N, C-alpha and C positions, 0 to 999 in steps of 0.2 A: 916862436909861438908863444903865447901867453895865457895863463889859466888864471881864474879868478873865482875863489870860492866864499861864500858868504854864510856864516850861520848865526843864527838868532836863538837866544833861549828865552821861551815865553812861558808865561804860567798856564794854568789849566784854564780851558775856555776861550783862549786867546788865539784858536787857529785862523778865526776869519780876518783878525788885523794882521796875523803874520802873512797871510794871503794876500792881502792888499798891498803890504810893504813890498813882497817879492815881486808882484806885479808891476809896483811903480820902479823898483831896481832894475828890473828886465827892460822896460820901456827906455831907461836911461841908459843902460849898456848897449842897448840897440843901436843908438846914436853914434856912439864911439866909434872911430877909425879903425878898421880891421877887425871889429867883432863879429862873429859868424853865430 
């Protein structure tokens, strides 16, 4: 079993940009073998 944790520190007012980054990483991770 593998686990992955990604933390980003963003400045004030950067929530929308952070959510877009999280969506991009989630899409990439879902393509990896063994990801659930």
